[in-house]
C-alpha positions as CSV (number, residue, x, y, z in Angstrom):
1,X,-10.5,2.5,-38.9
2,X,-9.6,-0.9,-37.7
3,X,-12.5,-2.6,-36.0
4,X,-11.8,-4.6,-32.8
5,X,-14.1,-7.2,-31.2
6,X,-16.1,-6.2,-28.2
7,X,-14.1,-5.8,-25.0
8,X,-14.5,-9.1,-23.1
9,X,-13.2,-7.6,-19.8
10,X,-16.6,-7.8,-18.2
11,X,-17.2,-11.5,-19.0
12,X,-15.4,-12.4,-15.7
13,X,-14.6,-15.8,-14.3
14,X,-12.4,-18.6,-15.6
15,X,-12.4,-19.7,-19.3
16,X,-13.4,-23.2,-20.5
17,X,-10.6,-25.5,-21.5
18,X,-11.6,-25.0,-25.2
19,X,-11.5,-21.2,-24.8
20,X,-8.1,-21.4,-23.1
21,X,-6.7,-23.5,-25.9
22,X,-8.0,-21.0,-28.5
23,X,-6.4,-18.1,-26.6
24,X,-3.1,-19.9,-26.4
25,X,-3.2,-20.8,-30.1
26,X,-4.1,-17.2,-31.1
27,X,-1.1,-15.9,-29.1
28,X,1.3,-18.4,-30.5
29,X,0.3,-17.5,-34.0
30,X,0.0,-13.8,-33.2
31,X,-3.5,-13.5,-34.6
32,X,-5.2,-10.1,-34.4
33,X,-3.4,-7.0,-33.0
34,X,-1.6,-6.2,-29.8
35,X,-4.8,-5.1,-28.1
36,X,-6.3,-8.5,-28.6
37,X,-3.1,-10.1,-27.4
38,X,-3.3,-8.1,-24.2
39,X,-6.9,-9.1,-23.6
40,X,-6.0,-12.7,-24.2
41,X,-3.1,-12.6,-21.7
42,X,-5.4,-10.9,-19.1
43,X,-8.0,-13.7,-19.6
44,X,-5.4,-16.4,-19.2
45,X,-4.1,-14.8,-16.0
46,X,-7.6,-14.6,-14.6
47,X,-8.0,-18.3,-15.4
48,X,-5.0,-19.1,-13.2
49,X,-2.1,-19.1,-15.7
50,X,1.1,-17.4,-14.4
51,X,3.0,-15.1,-16.6
52,X,5.8,-17.7,-16.8
53,X,3.4,-20.4,-18.0
54,X,2.0,-18.1,-20.6
55,X,5.6,-17.3,-21.8
56,X,6.4,-21.0,-22.1
57,X,3.2,-21.7,-24.0
58,X,3.2,-18.6,-26.3
59,X,6.6,-16.9,-26.4
60,X,5.3,-13.7,-24.9
61,X,7.7,-12.6,-22.2
62,X,6.3,-11.6,-18.8
63,X,7.4,-8.0,-19.3
64,X,5.7,-7.8,-22.7
65,X,2.6,-9.4,-21.2
66,X,2.4,-6.7,-18.5
67,X,2.9,-4.0,-21.1
68,X,0.2,-5.2,-23.5
69,X,-2.3,-6.1,-20.8
70,X,-2.1,-2.6,-19.2
71,X,-1.9,-1.0,-22.7
72,X,-5.0,-2.8,-23.8
73,X,-6.8,-1.5,-20.7
74,X,-5.8,2.0,-21.5
75,X,-6.9,1.5,-25.1
76,X,-10.3,0.3,-23.9
77,X,-10.6,3.5,-21.8
78,X,-9.9,5.8,-24.7
79,X,-12.5,4.0,-26.7
80,X,-15.0,4.6,-23.9
81,X,-14.0,8.2,-23.8
82,X,-14.8,8.3,-27.6
83,X,-11.4,9.4,-28.8
84,X,-11.3,10.4,-32.5
85,X,-11.4,7.5,-35.0
86,X,-7.9,8.3,-36.3
87,X,-6.5,8.1,-32.7
88,X,-8.2,4.7,-32.0
89,X,-7.1,3.4,-35.4
90,X,-3.5,4.4,-34.9
91,X,-3.2,2.9,-31.4
92,X,-5.0,-0.3,-32.4
93,X,-2.0,-1.1,-34.6
94,X,0.9,0.2,-32.6
95,X,1.8,2.1,-29.4
96,X,1.3,-0.3,-26.5
97,X,4.5,1.1,-24.9
98,X,3.1,4.7,-25.3
99,X,-0.4,3.8,-23.9
100,X,1.3,2.0,-21.0
101,X,2.8,5.3,-19.8
102,X,-0.7,6.8,-19.5
103,X,-1.9,4.1,-17.1
104,X,-2.0,6.5,-14.1
105,X,-4.3,9.1,-15.8
106,X,-8.1,9.2,-15.7
107,X,-10.1,8.0,-18.7
108,X,-10.6,11.5,-20.1
109,X,-7.0,12.4,-19.5
110,X,-5.8,9.3,-21.3
111,X,-7.9,10.1,-24.4
112,X,-6.7,13.7,-24.5
113,X,-3.0,12.7,-23.9
114,X,-3.1,10.0,-26.5
115,X,-4.5,12.4,-29.1
116,X,-1.8,15.0,-28.2
117,X,1.0,12.4,-28.4
118,X,-0.2,11.3,-31.9
119,X,-0.5,14.9,-33.1
120,X,3.1,15.7,-32.2
121,X,4.4,12.2,-33.1
122,X,6.0,11.8,-29.6
123,X,8.1,8.7,-28.6
124,X,7.7,6.7,-25.5
125,X,10.0,8.9,-23.4
126,X,8.2,12.0,-24.4
127,X,4.9,10.3,-23.7
128,X,6.1,9.6,-20.2
129,X,6.8,13.3,-19.8
130,X,3.3,14.1,-21.0
131,X,1.7,11.7,-18.5
132,X,3.8,13.2,-15.6
133,X,2.9,16.8,-16.6
134,X,-0.8,15.9,-16.8
135,X,-0.8,14.1,-13.5
136,X,0.9,16.9,-11.7
137,X,-1.3,19.5,-13.3
138,X,-4.5,17.6,-12.2
139,X,-3.6,18.2,-8.6
140,X,-4.3,21.9,-8.8
141,X,-7.6,22.8,-7.2
142,X,-7.6,26.0,-9.2
143,X,-6.0,26.1,-12.6
144,X,-3.0,28.4,-13.0
145,X,-3.9,31.7,-14.6
146,X,-4.0,31.5,-18.4
147,X,-3.8,27.7,-18.6
148,X,-6.6,25.2,-19.3
149,X,-6.8,21.5,-18.3
150,X,-5.8,20.4,-21.8
151,X,-2.7,18.2,-21.8
152,X,-0.9,20.6,-24.1
153,X,-1.4,23.4,-21.6
154,X,-0.3,21.1,-18.8
155,X,3.1,20.7,-20.6
156,X,3.2,24.4,-21.5
157,X,2.7,25.2,-17.8
158,X,5.6,22.9,-16.8
159,X,7.8,24.6,-19.3
160,X,6.7,28.1,-18.2
161,X,7.4,27.3,-14.5
162,X,10.8,25.8,-15.2
163,X,11.8,28.6,-17.6
164,X,11.0,31.2,-15.0
165,X,13.6,29.6,-12.7
166,X,16.4,29.6,-15.3
167,X,19.2,32.1,-15.5
168,X,20.8,30.4,-18.4
169,X,19.4,32.0,-21.5
170,X,19.9,29.0,-23.8
171,X,18.1,26.7,-21.4
172,X,15.4,29.3,-20.8
173,X,14.9,29.7,-24.6
174,X,14.6,26.0,-25.1
175,X,11.9,25.7,-22.5
176,X,10.0,28.7,-23.9
177,X,10.1,27.1,-27.4
178,X,8.9,23.8,-26.1
179,X,6.1,25.5,-24.2
180,X,5.0,27.4,-27.3
181,X,5.0,24.2,-29.3
182,X,2.6,22.5,-26.9
183,X,0.4,25.4,-25.7
184,X,-3.2,24.7,-26.6
185,X,-4.9,27.9,-25.7
186,X,-4.1,31.5,-26.7
187,X,-3.9,32.6,-23.1
188,X,-1.3,29.9,-22.4
189,X,0.8,31.2,-25.3
190,X,0.5,34.7,-23.9
191,X,1.8,33.6,-20.5
192,X,4.8,31.9,-22.1
193,X,5.5,34.8,-24.6
194,X,5.6,37.1,-21.6
195,X,8.9,35.4,-20.6
196,X,10.5,36.7,-23.8
197,X,10.4,40.2,-22.4
198,X,10.6,39.4,-18.6
199,X,14.0,38.0,-17.8
200,X,13.5,38.0,-14.0
201,X,14.4,34.5,-12.6
202,X,12.2,33.2,-9.8
203,X,14.1,31.2,-7.3
204,X,12.9,27.7,-6.8
205,X,11.7,26.8,-3.3
206,X,13.7,23.7,-2.2
207,X,11.5,20.7,-1.4
208,X,11.3,19.9,2.3
209,X,13.0,16.8,3.7
210,X,10.9,13.8,4.3
211,X,10.6,12.9,8.0
212,X,12.5,9.6,8.0
213,X,13.2,7.8,11.2
214,X,14.9,4.4,11.6
215,X,14.1,2.1,14.4
216,X,17.3,1.3,16.3
217,X,16.1,-0.7,19.3
218,X,13.5,-3.4,19.8
219,X,11.8,-1.4,22.5
220,X,10.9,1.3,20.0
221,X,8.6,-1.1,18.1
222,X,5.6,-2.2,20.1
223,X,4.1,-5.6,20.1
224,X,0.3,-6.0,19.7
225,X,-1.2,-8.5,22.1
226,X,-4.8,-9.6,22.0
227,X,-6.9,-8.9,25.1
228,X,-9.0,-11.8,26.5
229,X,-11.1,-9.5,28.7
230,X,-11.5,-8.5,32.3
231,X,-11.7,-11.0,35.2
232,X,-13.8,-13.0,35.9
233,X,-13.2,-15.2,32.9
234,X,-13.4,-18.8,31.8
235,X,-11.0,-21.2,30.1
236,X,-13.1,-21.0,26.9
237,X,-12.4,-17.2,26.8
238,X,-8.7,-17.9,26.5
239,X,-9.2,-20.5,23.9
240,X,-11.4,-18.2,21.8
241,X,-8.5,-15.6,21.3
242,X,-6.9,-16.1,17.9
243,X,-3.2,-16.9,17.4
244,X,-1.5,-13.7,16.2
245,X,0.7,-13.7,13.2
246,X,3.0,-10.7,12.9
247,X,4.2,-9.4,9.5
248,X,7.7,-8.1,9.5
249,X,9.5,-5.7,9.4
250,X,7.0,-3.6,11.4
251,X,5.1,-6.4,13.2
252,X,1.9,-5.5,11.4
253,X,-1.1,-7.6,12.5
254,X,-4.0,-8.5,10.2
255,X,-7.3,-9.6,11.8
256,X,-10.9,-9.8,10.7
257,X,-13.5,-9.8,13.4
258,X,-14.1,-8.3,16.9
259,X,-11.0,-8.3,19.1
260,X,-9.5,-5.9,21.5
261,X,-5.7,-5.3,21.3
262,X,-3.1,-3.6,23.6
263,X,0.3,-2.3,22.4
264,X,3.2,-3.3,24.6
265,X,6.8,-2.0,24.5
266,X,9.3,-4.3,22.7
267,X,10.8,-5.5,26.0
268,X,12.7,-8.8,25.8
269,X,10.2,-10.5,28.1
270,X,7.5,-9.6,25.7
271,X,9.4,-10.5,22.5
272,X,10.3,-13.8,24.0
273,X,6.7,-15.0,24.1
274,X,5.3,-17.3,21.5
275,X,1.6,-16.9,21.9
276,X,0.9,-13.9,24.2
277,X,-2.5,-12.8,25.5
278,X,-3.5,-10.1,27.9
279,X,-5.9,-10.3,30.8
280,X,-7.3,-7.3,32.7
281,X,-7.9,-7.7,36.4
282,X,-7.4,-5.8,39.7
283,X,-4.2,-6.4,41.6
284,X,-6.0,-8.1,44.6
285,X,-6.7,-11.1,42.3
286,X,-3.0,-11.8,42.1
287,X,-1.6,-14.4,44.6
288,X,1.0,-13.7,47.3
289,X,0.5,-9.9,47.4
290,X,1.8,-7.9,50.4
291,X,0.7,-4.6,48.9
292,X,-2.8,-3.7,50.2
293,X,-3.5,-1.1,47.5
294,X,-5.9,-2.1,44.7
295,X,-5.4,-1.1,41.1
296,X,-6.1,-2.4,37.6
297,X,-3.2,-4.3,36.1
298,X,-2.6,-6.1,32.8
299,X,-1.4,-9.7,33.1
300,X,0.5,-11.0,30.1
301,X,0.3,-14.7,29.7
302,X,2.1,-16.9,27.1
303,X,-0.3,-19.7,26.2
304,X,2.6,-21.6,24.6
305,X,4.3,-22.1,28.0
306,X,2.3,-24.8,29.8
307,X,5.1,-26.8,31.5
308,X,5.3,-26.5,35.3
309,X,8.1,-24.3,36.6
310,X,8.7,-23.7,40.3
311,X,9.7,-20.1,39.6
312,X,6.6,-19.2,37.7
313,X,2.9,-18.4,38.1
314,X,0.3,-19.9,35.8
315,X,-3.3,-19.5,34.7
316,X,-5.6,-22.3,35.6
317,X,-9.3,-22.9,35.7
318,X,-11.0,-23.7,39.0
319,X,-14.8,-24.0,39.5
320,X,-15.3,-22.7,36.0
321,X,-13.3,-19.5,36.6
322,X,-9.8,-18.5,35.7
323,X,-7.3,-18.1,38.5
324,X,-3.7,-17.2,38.8
325,X,-1.7,-19.7,40.9
326,X,1.8,-20.8,41.9
327,X,2.6,-24.5,42.5
328,X,5.5,-25.5,44.6
329,X,5.6,-28.9,42.9
330,X,4.5,-30.5,39.6
331,X,0.7,-30.5,39.3
332,X,-1.9,-32.4,37.4
333,X,-4.1,-29.3,37.1
334,X,-4.1,-28.3,33.4
335,X,-2.0,-25.2,32.9
336,X,-3.4,-22.7,30.4
337,X,-0.3,-20.5,30.2
338,X,2.5,-18.9,32.2
339,X,2.5,-15.3,33.5
340,X,5.4,-13.5,31.9
341,X,4.6,-9.9,33.0
342,X,2.2,-8.0,35.2
343,X,2.0,-4.4,34.0
344,X,0.9,-1.6,36.2
345,X,-0.5,1.6,34.7
346,X,1.7,4.6,34.5
347,X,1.8,7.0,37.4
348,X,3.5,10.4,37.7
349,X,4.3,9.7,41.4
350,X,4.0,6.2,43.0
351,X,4.9,6.7,46.6
352,X,4.0,3.2,47.7
353,X,6.1,1.6,44.9
354,X,9.2,3.7,45.8
355,X,9.1,2.3,49.4
356,X,9.7,-1.2,48.0
357,X,12.6,-0.6,45.6
358,X,13.0,-4.3,45.0
359,X,9.6,-4.3,43.1
360,X,10.9,-1.9,40.5
361,X,11.8,-3.6,37.2
362,X,15.0,-2.8,35.5
């Protein structure tokens, strides 16, 4: 059996300049086997080398790097799973493409699948089928009657299931033969052999449609706005709210820390803001109100809009407290943001609002 040096994957951190030069030299000269090349490429990438830089320095193309890096990781896992010596010896010399296909399996599944692939001398396409069958078989909470969790039985089960759905005798016979070839247990063979005398075809249940939905209008995708808090507030409270960066195409927001958020419809007045924040208050705190009713409202302020406008209300600080004000002329008072929207809570019936139809937004 070919002996490999100890797996350096746990040594972590960046390599010294001398170690990096040695890794590059060994790759250029293709010293060792493909497993060692994969480990070397992984070390170089962890040290900050891009796959393109490694290619230019060694000749290993990025696609090949990815294959041998992942393949080497799979090889290390079958070593840990104590795969038979002949299996480890074989894959130490060849088969990076085959082991790459086993990357989604567990450590034990990888070892068993690698042994099966070697036993039957399967190529990379057949190895991909094995990996798929094992992965799908592993999802069963209870194993199908007669089949074990061996990868051979996993393939046999796939053949058994497909054969039962076929009316074409030639295709059915092909699947039965393939299932008998891979069946690992006697009970699995019995299940497949039963199909030789039972020609009843079982209809395949069609897969359900995925619930796709495409957003057609801006209003359908809400905008998340950070909430400053509820009045009374100070200017420092506004300044403490972070600037929100949205990630398209779904306006996803990433944030670490404590912060309240409120979703708003994608109305144009909301989408037109640059740095929106939300302030909770009661309606009696708003200036120039003729409505005597009192309810909680959400005031949306754009911190980026700080230039005076005779047709707008602004947030200012007076006596250490935030206030909402309108100025009929330019002012020297620092403007902390312009009010772009005052949102009332939803009501089933709002009799007072319907009396003043001019207050209803479009």
